N, C-alpha and C positions, 0 to 999 in steps of 0.2 A: 406358572411363570412369578420368578422370584421378585422382580421388581415391582409387579403390580401386587402382589403379597406384601411386600412391605410397604408401598405408600398407602395400602388401605391400611394400615395398622394404626396410620398417622391420626390424630384428631384436629379439626381447624375449625376456626370461628367463621361464622355464617352471618354477614351483616344485612340488615335490611336493604334491598335494592330502592335505589335513588334515581328518578328521573330517565335520563335516555341511557346511563350507564347500564341499566339492568338486562340490556340486549345482549351483554357479552358472553353469556353462555350459551345462547342460542345457535343451533347449526344450522346454516344455510346453504342452499344449494344453487349454484351459478346455472349450472345445466340439471336438470330434473329428469336423470337419466333411468333411476331406480325408485320404488315407493320406499318412504321415510324408514329408517331402522333396518331394511332388507340388506341380509347379508350377501357381498357381491360375490364372494369366494376368493380364495386363494389364487393368486396368478403371476406368474415370470413373464416376462417381456414376450415370450411366444404368445401367450394366453391373451395378452393385453392388446396385442396386435390383431389377432385373430377375431377379437371382440371390438376391435376399433376405438376403445376408449380408456382412459388413464383416469384412475379415480383419485382424488387427492384430498387433503385437508390442510388447510392453515389458519392463521390467527387474524384478527380483525385489529389492524392498526395504521397509523399513519404511514408506515412504510409497507407493511406486508401485504393489505389488501384492504380496500374502502370501498365506498360509493359517494360520488362527487356529482351533484345536478344530474340524477339517474346514470351515470356513466360508472362501471366497474372499473377501477383503479388498483394498481399496487405493484411492487416490485416482484414479491413472487408472484403474482397473479400474473405478470408480464413474462416471467422467467419459463412458469410451466406452460403458458401458450407457445414460448418459443421453441421448448422441448418438444409438444406434441406436435407442431408444424414441421419438425425435422423428422417426425418419425410417423407423420401421416395419422394422427390419433385425434379425437375428439376429446375434450377437457372436461370431468363432471367433478365441479369444486365445491368442497363444503367448507363452512367456517366455525371453528371451536376455540374458545380461547383457554378453555383448560386442559394443560399439558397432559395431564393422566388419560384425559378422556381422547386426546388425540391419538396416544399410544394403544389405547384399547380399540380404537375404530381401527387400528393398523394389524395389531394382533390378530383381531377377530374377522378379518378379510373384508370389511366395510370399506375400507381405502386400501390403496397399492403403495402410497407414500406420504409421509407427513412433510409438508413445505413450512413447518414453523420454525425454521433454522436454530435446532436444537442444539446446546454444547454436547460434546460426547463424553458424557458421564460415565465411570466406569461400570456401574450399574446397569446402564442401558447397553453397554456393547456385549454383553451376554445374551441377550435376545434380538437384538437389533444390527443392523449395519449403517455404517454412517456414510454418504456418497462424499465424494472429494468436496472441500470447501469451497464456499462463493467467496467468503472473506472470513478475517480474524476480528474477534471484538472482545474486549474485556467486560468484566461487570463492575458497574459504578454505583457509589451510594448518590441517592438524590435526597437533596434536602432544601429549606427556604432560607434564602439571605434577607428576609425580611423579618420584621420584629414577631415574636412568638414565644411560647411558653416552654420551648424545648431548648436544650443547649446546641449549641453549634460545634458540629465533629469537625475537629481538623486533622485528627489523625484516627486511623481504624481503630486502635484502642480507646478511643474516645466512646465508641459503642457498648461498651462494657455497662450493664445495667440498664441500657436504652432498647426501647422496644421498636422494632424494624416490621415495616407491615408489607406483605408479601402475598402474590398467587398462590394458591394453595398448590401442594403436591408439585412446585415448579424446580427448575434447577437453582434458581434463585433461594429457594431454602435449605438446599445441601449445602451450598456454599456458604450460607450464615453460620449455619450449624458447623461446620468444618472450622471457620473462622473463630467462632465460639471455642471450639477445640483447641485451636492452635493458640488463642489468647489466652487458656486456662481459665477463664470465667464466662460467667452468662450473658448472652445477648438474647433478650426476648424477642418472640416473633408472635406474629398474629398473622394466620393466613385467611385470604378471601376465595371462596369459591367460584363466586360470578364476575370477580373483577379481574382483566388481564392486566400486564405494566403500565399501559398508558394510561388506564383509568385511574390507576393508584397514583401515578406521578401527577395527574389532574390534580388528584387530592390534596398532593404533598404543596401543589402551588397556591391552592385555596386555604393553607393552612387548617385543614381538618384533619390530618396525620403529620406525624413528624419526620419519618424516613421510609424510603422503601429502596429498591435495588432493581436496576435495568441493565441491558446490554449497552455499551458505551454509543453505538451508533445509532439507537434509538433514543437515547437521552440528548444527544446532540441535536438531532433534529427538534425534539421538543423542546427544547431550552430556547431555540429560536422563538418558539411559541409564547414561551412563558420565561420573561428574562431574569426573573425572581428566583430562577433555581441554580443550586450550586449542584456540578455533576463532578467535582474534580477530586472526588476521592475514590480511587478504584480498590475494590474489594477483591480481585482477582488478577491474573496473568491474562494475555490475550488468549483466546481460544477460537478453534475453529468454528464456524457456524455452517451446517450442512442439513441436506435432506436427510430423512431417516426412512429405511425400508426393510422387510422381513430379511432375517437371517439367510433364510431359504431362498431368496429371489437373488440368485446370483448373477444370472444373465441380465436382470434388470439393473443391479448394481453397475455391471460393466456398460450397459450401454449409456446410463446415465453420465457416469464418468468419462466417458468418451466423448459425449455430447459437450459436458463442461467445459473441459480443456481447449475443445476447439471454439466454443463461445464465447469465453472469456478472451480469446483473442480477436474478436471482431469488434467493429463500430458500434454494432447494436447493444452488446453488453454495456459499453460506457454511456452510449446514448441514454439507453434505459435507467441507469443509476444517477445520471444527470438529471432525468425527466421527474426523480423523486427528490432530487437535493441531496442524494446518497453517495457518500465519498465510501468505495471498496476497500481503501488503503489506511 
């Protein structure tokens, strides 16, 4: 598979795990329906309905999936439950913050869909299908407004010669690489295998690293938590954010797309977004 072959060629920096952030690469299961590591097998919507279980993976952050006071919550968690309810399915949800591993799990048949709201990168579209988008969001630079040893970025070209810290093998890496080519000069990248976007934003807020990049919707939520963050510099246009399935699962794509069209017109969709202080527009 071309995407996995290309990303495996990239070398990335692996920092020492610290505190509670070390959990980010751990795969969790909300409903344990199979033994850990078992291959579930490829299945379109007919097979999924026959088995009665939708196997999905999402990432752990303040929006998509988290546990609060022992209760599982999250925008993607609630969206997945709503789809399963409409199709009379049980949900088996795994959590993995590494984008590459998300796609490996999908391609190998361990899950039926990735609900980490990926950008529709051209290289991914060769092997995967993107469902109808739930929303659009740009990628933005995150930096601290406080005093530190790093220069304040006011325009994207100020990033030339600077170092941006990003989740390993993520769409953010590709975007900064493209931006570096567009600017005609180098932007240094440090990749972290076990930290997701939210953990890196936390490190920016603590002045441990100078810059990172996240999607604007997540950045807006985190900026309320960390008022010393500057999230005003976009590094991309707005892009669709979607669930991802295997290219061969055409009927599953049709089923999900039809459900998304109807679901986005319901009060439940807006109530769910409001529940997490999430603006889908």
